[in-house]
N, C-alpha and C positions, 0 to 999 in steps of 0.2 A: 637446667632442674630439668626432667623427665616427668612426665605426666604419669602417673599411675591411672590406668585405666581400669573403670571398674566395672562389673557383670552388666549394670545397668546401662553402662554406656557402650561398650560393645553390642547390646541387643537391640539396643537404637539406630548404630549403626548401620548395621546388619540389614533391618528393616529400611531403613532412611535410603542406603542405598540400592536396596531391593527394590521399595517402590519408585522411586529413582527410573531406575533401570527401566522397568515396566512401564510406567508413563511414557519413558521417550521410546522404547519400541510401538506401545498404542500410537504414538503418534508419525513414527516412520513407517510403520509397514500398508499405510494407504500408497503413500510414495513410492514405496518399493513397488509394489504390486503393479501397478500403472508403470514405472519404467520399463518391468519385465514384460506387462503385457504389450507395450506399447513395440516392443524389437522381436516377441514373436510369429510364429505361422499365424495366420489369419485363418486359416480354416482350422488349426488344432485351438487357436481362439474361442473359436465360436464355441466352439463341444463343451470349452472349460467350464468347471465350478470350481468357487471357493478364491482363497490367495494364493498367488503365484509365486515362489519362491527364487524363483528361476523361468529362464526364456521356456516358453513351449515349440518345441523343432529347433530348424539352426536361426540361428540370428539373422535378421531381416532390416535394416533398414530403408526398405520402399515404401513405408508409411510416411517416415519423416520426410522421404523426396517429394510423397505428394500433399505431405502438409506446406511445406518450404516454398513449394515451386507453385506454388495456389498465390495469385496475384490480391486475391481478398487478402490471406492472412500479412503479404508483405506492406500491403495498405496501412491495414490495421494497427500493424507494430511501430511504422513510422508515425502515423497519427496520435497510439498512444504514449510515444516517447515522447513527441512535442506536447502532449497536453501536460502529464507526467510534470517536466523540465519546467514549462510557462509557469502553469500555479505553483510549483513548487515555490519561483522566485517571488510570485506577487507575494503568495500567503507569507513566507518569510518573511519579506517586507514591511505590509501588515501588520501582522504579528509583533514584532517587532518593536514596531512603533508605538501602537496600542496598548500593548502590555508594560512599552515604556512612560508613556504617558500617563496609565493608570494609578503608575507605581509611586510619580511621584506625588510629596503630599501638598506640595503648594499649587497642584494645576486643579482650577476655581471647578471645572467641568468632571471632575472626578467620578465624583456621586450620580448625577445623572448619567453619564454614559456607562459607569458600571451596573447600575438597577438597568439599563436599556439593555448592556450585555448577557449579563442574567437573565433578561428576561427572555428572551430567543433562544435561551438554553432551554427553557421547561414547557415552552409553548411555541408553537409554530399556526402558519396562516394555513400550510394544506399543500397539498399536491397542483387543487387547482388552483388557487389566487397566485402561484408561483409560475404555474405556466402563462396566466392572463399577463403576469408582468411583464416577463421574457418576451412574450408573442408582444406586448406592447412599444416594447424598446426592438422589437427590428430582431431580435436576436437568432431568431430562430432559421434552423437550416444553416447556420454562420458556427464557424471555432468558437464566438465569443460564447453562444451558448453553452459549450463547455469547458470555459476559463474564466467566467463572472460570476454566474450563479454559487455560492457558498463556497467561493473561492475560501474567505474568512470563516475560521470555526470559534464559535464564543469556548468554548472549552479550552483550546491551545491561545486565546488572549489570557486566558484567567490563568493557565497553566505560567506563563511567560511574566507576566504579572507578579505570581507569587516568586517567582524566582528572582528577576530584579529584587522584591524586595529582602529578601534574606541578604543581599550584599550588602558590607559592609558600608557604611555611609562617606567613609576616609576616602573611597577612591574616584569618588565624586569631590569633596571639599579640594581635594588637591588638586585634581585635575583645571577647576576654577578659579585654582592661584596660575597656575600656570596659562591663562587665559583661555582655554577652550571651551567650547559653543556645546551645546546640548548636543549636536550630529557626532561633531567631536567626542564627548564625553559618549554617547551611546555609539559607536560602530567602533571606535578605537579604544574605548578604554573596558568599555561591558562588556561587548557583546561575546571578546576573546575569555569571557571568563565564562560565559553560559553557554561555551562548545556544545557540553554536554545533552543541555536542556533544547537547544536547538535540534542536535542532532536524532533526537528523539521524534520532536515533533516534523520535524520533514521527514523521518523511515515512515511515521503514522501517517503523511499527506500522501505519501510515493506509494505506501500498501493502498490506502484507500482510491485513489486516482487509478492505478493499474488494475484495480477489481470492478470498477466501475464501467456500467453499462447500462443502466436505469434511466439515467438523465440522457443518455447519446437515443434510446430509444423512443424516445418524447419528443425529443426537439429536431432528433436529425432526420426525421419522416422520409425528407425528399433529398437528403443530400449524402445517399452512399457512400461517396468518396471522402467523407469525414467520419467517417466509423472510428471509433477504437476498434482493439485486438477484441475485447471481452465479448464484442457486441456479435462481432465475427462468429467468435467459437461458439453464442450462445447459439446462433444462428445454426452452425453447422451442427453440435449437439443433438437439435431440437431433431432441425432433419431426419440425421441421420443419414445420412445422402453421400455414398462415400463416390458412386459414377459421375458425379458433377465433376470432381475432383484430379481424378484419373484421366481425363482427356488426353494426356500425351502417353499411354502406358497403349498393348491391345486390349483386343475386349474381353479375349479368354483369361488374359492378368488381369483386368480391371475386375472383373467379376468376383474374384477370389477374393478381394477385399474388403471386406465387409465394415459395417460401418464401426463397429465397436473400436477394429486397431485405429479408422480414423481417430477416433474421438477419444482414444487414450493418447495416440500422438499428439494432439491440438494440445489436452491438459499437459503434458510433458512444457510442451512448447510455450505456452500460456505461465508457465508456474515457474519454470526453470532460472528465468533472469532473477527474481524476487529470491530464490531461493540459495541463488551464489550471493547476491546483495547482503542477506540479512546478519550471516558470519560479522561481517566488516561492521557495523552499526551494533548489533548486541550490545558490545560494552559500555555502551552508551548510556544504555537502559536502564539500569538500577538510577546513577550516579543522576542521570536525567531528570527521569521519574521523580525522585526526592525532594530536588532540588525545586521541582516546578508544583508540588504536590503538597509540600509540606511549608506551614508560614510559621517562619520565623519570630 
């Protein structure tokens, strides 16, 4: 059966597709501008204004060479990958266990723990008490300061709790009849059914940790070797000093690389991994958010 398209339906589709195309263009044009600027001639780039749709002058990769050969950027990449991987594993396990316990109707501490977690979503002690706790535990200027504080998120826990509650109880009852314990039920029966929700939470955490620099600027004041990538990027963007990074180039060539070129290259280097990873996780977003955000 062929659906007959009315005039109103055609107008709606034209408006809908046109709006989505315009919205996509608005989101993509800044990324395209940065990408084109990062491979442009630095002398022409310094004098240009407005959005770039193509590289200025001959394409040059010297800006990326300066950035990628800088030891600070390599150190930041290694540290950031470690922080992202470690926090994701700790967060995923903690969120799964907490969400599972809070979703059990016979768990006696379900009410008090749920209220306590909800309380932290609305109220916070603030920056100074948090810093005093981290300092009191001796975690300042150590990697633990980037791994432990804030590794569990109350919103993610409640999202996982709702996802567990939407699963039919027959799965758990069947597993119990076969002699399965709580851990077996959680990791071998229920977790495979919640892959979409877990993928969404993991992706949110990866984005948050990849872009995180504030905690490092507070807790890692004396250990520069533990800085994440974003803190090094912030330092480069603020200082706007390309000459410090051009130690392997002759003076005449180094002088032509203005700070703008370095800033564009650093931005692309820090953003590209997430841009490449997002399309693979995007297919889970709708299903995962619906399962964790709607209580059935």
